[in-house]
VOTOR-697671 format. One line per 8 residues: for each residue x negated, y, z negated of N, C-alpha, C, O, CB. Coordinates in pm, 1 decimal, decimal comma. Each point is the difference from the previous one (the first is absolute). Glycine has a CB too. Layout:
REM residues N
X:Y:Z:X:Y:Z:X:Y:Z:X:Y:Z:X:Y:Z  ...
REM end
This chain:
REM residues 78
-4260,7:5,9:8794,4:-90,2:2,0:-126,0:46,3:4,8:-135,9:-29,7:-83,5:-85,5:-94,7:182,8:226,3  198,3:1,2:-158,5:85,8:60,1:-125,1:69,2:-91,5:-54,7:-6,3:-38,0:-116,9:34,2:236,1:200,1  66,1:-249,6:33,1:121,5:-139,1:-61,2:-105,6:-97,4:-40,8:23,8:-46,8:-111,4:209,7:51,4:294,1  -340,2:-48,7:-128,8:-81,7:-94,5:-55,9:-66,8:16,5:-96,9:-42,7:-98,8:-59,9:40,6:44,1:222,1  -21,9:162,4:-198,8:-70,4:12,7:-157,5:92,1:29,1:-94,8:-27,9:-12,2:-119,3:-173,6:97,9:194,7  343,8:-36,2:-25,7:115,9:-42,4:-127,8:37,6:-113,7:-4,5:56,3:-35,1:-103,6:35,2:211,1:105,3  -107,5:-266,7:99,8:67,8:-149,2:-37,0:-141,1:-66,5:-66,6:12,3:-97,3:-74,4:200,1:58,3:305,0  -306,7:77,7:-210,3:-143,2:-51,3:-96,5:32,9:54,0:-133,6:-4,9:-74,9:-97,6:-197,5:92,5:283,9
232,7:96,2:-197,2:15,1:56,1:-143,4:120,3:-90,0:-89,3:-22,2:-57,2:-106,7:-50,1:320,3:210,0  201,0:-259,5:-32,2:106,5:-53,1:-57,5:-27,4:-134,4:-50,1:43,5:-38,1:-108,7:88,7:174,6:245,3  -234,6:-240,8:-26,0:-67,4:-132,4:-52,9:-78,9:-11,2:-118,0:12,1:-79,2:-93,5:-16,5:43,2:301,7  -84,2:133,6:-188,7:-93,9:-0,1:-93,1:76,1:50,6:-140,6:-32,1:-48,5:-108,4:-166,0:88,7:299,7  299,6:59,6:-178,9:74,9:23,8:-165,0:104,6:-133,3:-39,8:54,5:-22,6:-107,9:-39,5:324,8:148,0  -9,0:-375,3:79,5:80,5:-92,1:-78,5:-46,0:-109,9:-54,1:47,0:-76,5:-84,2:90,8:147,1:199,2  -312,8:-67,0:-9,5:-55,2:-143,1:-88,7:-52,7:73,3:-140,4:-18,1:-74,6:-96,2:-87,1:-101,7:329,7  82,2:305,5:-248,2:-52,9:4,6:-132,6:118,0:4,8:-89,6:-26,2:-36,4:-114,6:-187,0:150,5:181,9
337,8:-78,5:-45,6:126,6:-43,7:-88,2:21,3:-104,2:-28,6:54,6:-11,7:-109,7:30,9:137,4:175,0  -110,3:-236,0:0,9:6,0:-138,1:-22,0:-134,4:-52,6:-79,6:6,0:-81,7:-91,9:147,1:64,4:312,0  -280,4:78,7:-169,2:-88,5:-50,9:-120,7:14,3:73,4:-108,6:-57,4:-46,9:-98,3:-98,9:-29,0:230,8  208,6:167,1:-147,5:65,9:69,3:-160,8:84,3:-107,1:-66,3:-31,3:-59,2:-103,3:66,1:317,2:189,3  57,4:-273,4:-26,9:105,4:-100,6:-44,8:-47,8:-158,1:-64,2:32,4:-56,6:-104,5:104,8:190,9:303,2  -226,4:-174,5:-88,6:-88,5:-105,7:-54,9:-71,5:4,3:-82,1:6,6:-101,5:-69,3:1,4:54,2:210,8  -89,5:126,8:-178,1:-57,8:50,2:-134,0:56,7:21,0:-109,6:-42,8:-52,2:-102,9:-61,8:129,5:219,3  210,7:2,4:-115,2:94,8:24,8:-110,2:84,5:-133,7:-41,2:65,0:-7,4:-104,2:-49,5:259,0:191,3
-25,0:-348,2:2,1:87,2:-126,7:-64,1:-137,8:-100,8:-4,6:17,2:-121,8:-5,3:278,8:151,4:128,9  -396,1:12,2:-122,0:-84,5:-126,1:-26,8:-122,1:34,0:-78,7:-103,9:-65,0:11,1:180,8:-39,4:201,3  -63,1:209,9:-294,3:-77,6:57,9:-66,4:57,6:-0,6:-130,1:121,8:-3,5:-17,4:-210,6:118,3:199,3  -8,8:-110,8:-288,6:38,5:-32,5:-158,9:-11,1:158,5:-44,2:-101,1:68,8:14,6:-15,1:-351,8:-70,3  204,1:313,7:15,5:46,8:157,0:-57,7:-90,2:14,1:-117,2:-86,5:85,8:-17,7:354,6:-80,6:79,0  -229,8:-114,2:-146,5:-27,0:28,4:-141,3:25,5:-162,6:-74,8:87,1:-80,1:34,2:4,6:379,6:-20,6  -172,1:-314,5:-99,2:17,2:-128,3:-64,6:-35,7:17,1:-157,2:-52,2:103,2:-41,9:-6,9:-231,6:272,3  91,8:18,0:-314,5:2,1:-15,9:-128,9:-26,6:-147,1:-52,6:-12,7:-94,2:78,2:160,5:291,3:-66,0
-154,4:-209,2:-134,1:23,4:-152,3:-65,9:106,9:12,4:-77,6:-4,0:84,2:-89,7:-221,1:-159,4:75,2  351,3:-11,5:34,2:83,3:-67,8:-67,0:-20,4:-114,0:-113,2:-50,7:-111,3:14,2:129,3:185,5:185,5  -27,3:-17,4:-310,4:-31,7:-78,2:-93,3:126,7:-35,1:-50,0:75,5:91,3:-33,5:-292,5:-3,5:-6,7  264,7:-243,9:25,9:133,5:-11,1:-95,0:-49,3:-83,2:-130,7:-31,3:-118,5:11,9:220,8:111,4:203,4  -194,4:65,1:-323,9:-52,7:-94,0:-100,8:92,3:-116,5:-58,8:115,3:38,0:-20,1:-251,2:160,4:-33,1  119,1:-286,7:32,1:43,3:-106,9:-84,8:113,2:38,2:-81,5:100,2:-70,5:12,8:-319,7:-13,5:-15,6  224,2:172,3:-71,3:115,8:89,0:-97,3:102,9:90,3:81,9:92,2:63,4:-51,4:-278,5:-38,4:-137,7  155,6:-29,5:323,6:125,0:54,5:78,0:-62,0:156,6:47,8:38,0:64,5:97,7:184,5:-211,7:-260,9
-331,0:187,4:62,0:-22,1:113,6:41,5:-97,0:37,3:136,5:-88,3:-80,4:29,6:143,9:93,4:-275,7  -39,6:94,4:317,4:-58,8:-5,6:113,7:-69,8:172,1:45,1:54,5:110,3:-1,0:135,2:-347,8:57,4  -326,4:196,1:-20,9:-90,5:118,6:1,7:-74,4:38,6:176,8:-62,7:-82,0:67,1:4,1:-2,5:-369,6  84,1:203,1:336,0:-61,3:-0,4:123,1:-138,4:75,8:-6,6:-15,6:105,3:-61,8:248,5:-120,7:169,2  -327,6:-47,4:-39,4:-130,0:34,1:-59,1:-82,5:62,5:155,3:-35,1:-67,8:96,6:36,1:-155,3:-338,4  -15,9:388,9:220,1:-49,6:24,3:105,3:-152,2:71,4:-38,9:-55,6:58,8:92,8:311,4:-50,3:26,1  -297,5:-10,3:-199,4:-155,8:38,6:-50,6:-72,4:-114,4:-18,6:51,1:-78,8:-79,5:9,8:272,5:-40,8  -151,8:-222,4:163,7:-140,5:-112,8:-51,8:-103,7:38,7:66,5:-1,5:100,9:70,5:113,5:-310,5:-102,5
-230,7:113,5:10,8:-154,5:55,1:35,4:-1,5:-29,4:160,4:60,5:-93,7:51,9:-203,4:26,1:-305,7  55,6:173,2:330,7:-9,0:-9,3:85,1:-35,4:-133,5:82,6:34,3:-21,5:116,2:-46,6:235,1:-200,1  -80,4:-318,6:-17,7:-40,6:-151,2:45,8:134,8:-62,0:23,6:2,0:-84,7:89,4:-228,4:52,7:-233,3  335,5:56,2:84,1:111,5:-75,9:-8,2:86,4:52,3:159,0:34,0:-70,4:95,1:-36,1:54,3:-416,9  15,8:147,9:302,9:69,4:73,1:91,9:-34,6:-21,8:151,6:79,7:14,1:92,8:-63,2:140,7:-280,1  -165,5:-196,2:198,4:-37,4:-3,8:148,2:9,3:-134,4:40,3:9,1:-24,5:120,3:-159,9:212,6:-127,6  149,8:-284,9:-81,2:35,6:-138,4:-0,1:154,7:-13,7:73,7:18,6:-90,3:81,5:-177,3:48,3:-317,0  265,8:136,7:201,2:104,3:-4,2:22,7:-1,7:51,2:125,8:40,5:-65,6:96,0:31,3:60,9:-308,1
-111,3:106,9:220,9:-28,4:112,7:115,7:-40,3:-73,9:157,2:36,5:37,7:111,4:-143,7:141,2:-326,5  36,9:-273,0:185,7:-79,8:-97,0:83,1:107,0:-101,6:39,7:0,6:-45,0:114,5:-237,6:76,0:-236,2  335,2:-71,7:23,6:80,6:-98,2:54,1:105,9:4,0:60,3:51,9:-89,3:67,0:-133,5:22,5:-191,7  137,2:224,1:92,5:77,8:61,5:57,7:13,6:68,0:159,8:97,6:23,0:71,5:-109,0:-25,0:-310,9  -165,6:25,6:260,4:11,7:45,3:143,9:9,5:-161,5:67,8:74,4:-30,4:93,2:-235,8:301,6:-102,5  90,9:-340,9:-43,8:4,2:-131,4:80,5:167,8:-49,4:6,8:34,2:-77,2:89,6:-308,1:0,1:-181,6  351,1:115,8:14,4:154,7:-15,3:27,0:54,5:109,2:119,9:56,4:-34,5:103,8:-24,6:-42,8:-376,6  -57,0:191,1:239,8:-2,6:107,5:125,3:0,7:-41,9:116,7:88,9:-4,1:85,0:-195,2:127,3:-193,7
-49,2:-169,5:107,8:-21,6:-56,4:139,9:112,2:-116,9:91,7:55,4:-8,0:109,6:-305,6:53,1:-222,9  236,6:-126,2:-21,3:148,8:-116,4:39,8:88,8:43,5:55,4:38,9:-49,5:105,8:-43,6:-56,1:-266,5  56,6:201,2:109,8:108,4:46,9:-4,6:34,8:98,4:129,5:114,3:28,1:35,8:-144,3:-70,3:-290,6  -76,9:82,8:309,6:-9,4:91,9:103,7:4,0:-90,0:113,0:64,8:34,0:99,0:-191,2:148,3:-217,0  48,3:-323,9:115,0:-4,4:-68,2:141,3:153,0:-52,1:-33,7:74,4:54,1:81,8:-368,9:-137,6:-11,6  355,4:14,7:-143,1:116,9:-41,1:-32,3:111,9:111,1:79,3:68,9:-40,0:93,9:-176,9:-79,5:-337,0  114,8:238,6:201,1:42,5:122,2:44,5:5,4:-6,6:158,4:104,4:-27,7:59,1:-203,1:145,1:-272,3  -8,7:-92,9:271,3:-52,7:22,1:147,5:72,2:-143,7:52,6:86,0:9,8:87,5:-357,4:146,1:-119,6
246,4:-251,8:-6,1:61,2:-166,5:49,4:161,7:10,0:-1,8:47,9:-86,4:73,5:-261,2:-70,8:-203,3  288,2:219,0:81,5:109,0:21,5:-43,1:56,4:-124,0:-113,2:103,5:-66,3:5,7:-83,1:211,8:229,9  -108,5:-147,2:-317,3:40,0:-97,9:-126,0:43,0:60,2:-131,3:43,1:-54,6:-101,6:-205,9:-92,8:193,8  136,5:293,5:-59,4:56,7:109,4:-112,2:99,4:72,1:47,3:3,1:22,4:121,0:-201,3:9,2:-218,2  314,3:26,7:-1,7:107,2:83,2:91,5:-46,4:129,9:29,7:-75,7:67,2:-70,1:262,9:-176,7:-27,3  -147,2:134,4:183,8:-72,1:135,3:96,0:101,5:109,8:-20,8:-16,6:110,2:52,3:-102,8:-250,6:160,4
REM end
């Protein structure tokens, strides 16, 4: 019984590690808006009104879900 529990613990631990790795590879950690102006100047915008950020967050959540499916299906590098 103790050996069976130990084996279950190792399988559970391995599953947790794989889940952590999947989330790490398929979750947006941070984002910003990159702007390149016609004169060559570049800006990175990280502060914006909530109504703008919420729309972008929703879109990124959709992309995360697609990437998670692709990762599980083997379409993304593991």
